[in-house]
N, C-alpha and C positions, 0 to 999 in steps of 0.2 A: 412846437417845442415848449413855448411858454405855458400853454395849456397843460401839458404833461407835467411841467414843474409844479404848477399850482395844485394839480390833482395829487401828486406824490406828497406835497407839503401838507395838504389837508388830511390825507390818510395817516401820515406819521403823527400829526397832532392829535387826531382822534385816538390812535393807538396809545400814545403817551398819556393822554388824560384817562383813558380807560384803565391803564395799568397803575399809574402813579397819582392821578389827579386828586382822588378823594380818600387816600389811605390815611387811617388814623382818626378820621372824623367820626364823631358819635352823634346818634340821632335817636330820639324816642319813638320815631315812626317806624313801622315795619318796612323792611326793604322791598323794593319793587321787584317782582319776579315774573318774567315773561312766561315761564313754565314752572309753576309752584312745585316745591319739593314734596315728595310723598309723605314725609313726616309731618307736614303741616296741612294735609288735606282734611276736608270735613269728613269725619267718620266717628263712629261710636267706639270709645276705648273701654276696655274692661275695667270695671269698678270706678269709672270716671263720671263726673256730672255732665249733663248736656242740657243746655238752655232751650233746646227745640221743644221738649216736652214740659207740660205745666208743672209736673212734680220734680223736675230737675234731674231725674235719673236717666243715665244712658242705657244701661242694660234693661231690656224689656222681657216680659214673660212671652213665651211662644204663643202664636195665634191659636185660638181654640181649634182643636181637631188636627193640629200639626203632628205628623209622624215622621220618624227617620226615613231618609231615602232608601228604598229597597225593601221596605216592609209593608205588609198589608195592614189595613185598619182592623183592629180586633172585631171579631164577629159578635153578634148579640149573645149574651150568656143566658139562654133560655132553656137549658137542659141541665140535669144534675151533674153530668160529667164535664160541663164546661164547653160542650160542643153541640150546636143545634142539630136536630135530626137530619141525617143525610150528609152532614158535613164531614169531610175527611179529618181523621184524627191529627194529621200533620199540621192542620191549621188552628188547632185549639190552643188556648192559653198563650197567645202571642204577647209575652211580657218578659221582664227581667225577673230575677229570683225573688219570689215573694212568699214561698211556702217552706215547709220543713220536711216534705216528703221526698221520696227518691227522685222524682222528676226535677225538683228544684235544688237538691243538695248532692245527689249521687250516692247517698248513704241509705242502707237498709238497716235500721237500728244503729248499732255502733260500728258497723263494718261497711266497707265500700261494696256497692252492689254491682251486678253485671246484667247487661241487657239494655236494649234501646226501648224506652217506655212509650214510644210512639210508633205508628205503623211504618215499617221500612219498605219503601217502594221506590219506583224510578223517580218520582217527583222529589222525594226526600233526598235521594242520593245526588240528584242534579243540584238541589239547593245546597247540599253539603259540599259538593265540588266547587260551586261558585264561592261560598263563604271561605272554604279552605284556601282557594287560590288568592282571594283578596287579603285574608288575615294571616295565614300560616305559611304559605309557600315561599315568601321572601326569606324566611329563616330556614324552614325545614325542607324546602325544595318541592318541586312539583310531584315527586313520587314519595315524599316524606323520608328521603334518605339522608336528611341533614346537610344537603349541599346547596342551600339557598344562596341568593346573591349576597346576603349580609355576611356570610362566612368568608366571601372573597375580600371583604373590607375589614377583617380582623375580629369578627365575633366568633371566636373559636369554641365557645361553650355550647353551641347548638348541638343537640343530640339527634341521632337518627331514630325516627319513629318506627323504623323497620327492625330495630334491635329486639332480640328475644325478650328482654326485660319489659319493653313497652307492649309487645304482642301479648304477653301474659298478664299485663296489668289490667285490673278491673275497669270496666267502662266508667263506673262511678268515680274512680280515682282520676281518670283522665278528665272527666267532667269537672272535678274539683280543681285540677291544674289549670284548665282553661278559665275557670271562674276566678280563682284567687292568685294564679301565677305560681311560679316556683323558680328559685335561684335567680338567674338573670332574665327570666321570662316574666313580663309584666302581667298583671291581672286583666283579663278581657271580659270579666263579668259585667262591668258598666257599659261595654260597647257591643257585646254580642248577646242577643236575646236567647232565652233558655232553649226554645225549640231549635234555634240555629246551632247551639252548642251540641245538641244531640245529633243534628244533621251532619255536623263536621265529624263527630265520632263515628257515625255510620259510614261516612265516606272514607275515613281513615281505615276502618276495618276492611273495607273493600280494597283499598290500596295495599294494605298489608297482605291480603289474600292474593292479590294479583302479582305481587312481587315475590311471594313465597309459594306459588302454586306448583303442584306436581302433576304427573300424568293421572294420578288417582282422582284428581279434581275434575277430569274430563269425563263427561257422561259416557257410559258404556257404548252407546251407539256411535260415538265419534272417536273412540280410542283406536279403532282399526285404521281410520284415515290418518290419525296422528302417527301411528307406527310406520305407515308407508312413507311418510316424509322423512 
């Protein structure tokens, strides 16, 4: 019984000191933290100095040869059109907007142009689907119907890309919208490479065709089977 009394007394004393014992005292030394808070962890802060490096700068230049995750290294530019002999056109000029031609601006002269300036094949559509689902689907929805998850959280300004206005819009104007943004849509030019913007547009056109298809789009040899159903 006496042992229990002393044990309870010690526990109450420790609890009292922990709560009230050192309140109000000041010290120039940093507090002891068994598990340091994340705001005081060792890390590089944006635009902040860092004594770890000799020049005292925290932000560092990317390591030579670094590329964004999900992109290929640019191929050697050893042919006039920017693509080595035998290389698929879908892999050429992997970069952000650097030129003034239709490929980089979406314009043909003073007007928006129409047409995909790289080969449209299964590889390009697969890439476009991947980039669309990563970058666009959260707002515009998986079928581009404007029913993405952000709309459920109050972003009511998202338009349906299945609307006739968008279906009739020139490919170059859509390219410009992706590059520079429009209304509440941010500019994705700094984040999406030029080739991927065209891949997204190619996939969007496929989505629009799939959602607005008619029996006339079915090859003649399969229309009889469709009518039986």
